[in-house]
C-alpha positions, 0 to 999 in steps of 0.5 A: 500500500502506497503512502497516498493509499494509506492516507486515504484509508486512514482519513475514513476513521474518526477515532483511533485508540491504542493500548499497549499490551503490558505484562512483565514486558511489552507484548505488543499494541492493540489498536482500533480504528473506528469510523464514528465516535466511541463512547466511554463504555466502548473505550473501557471495554477496549482497555479491558480487552488489552489487559486480558490479551496481555495476560493471555499472551504472557500465560502462553509464553510462560507455558511454552517456557515451562514445557521447554524446561520440563523437556530439558529436565527429563533429558537430564534425568534420562542421561543421569540414569544412563550413566548411574545405573550401569555403574551400580549394576556392574 
């Protein structure tokens, strides 16, 4: 999209809001472009959606890290058994 096309596209909107997705670190930005005025209830809901999105992203990242750590721990345990068990039975 060229600069002129982007400018034409953006001119159609009256309201713009952006909420940083923060939970320990910045996860991203939730943006909304709206063609009419947004009431305060809509803004409050948007802010809440940003908070919940940041929590969900953070939880998914922590779960992935936990799975990775668990895999590493299982591998270390298996490696230890491979070394220790033969020396005990010999």
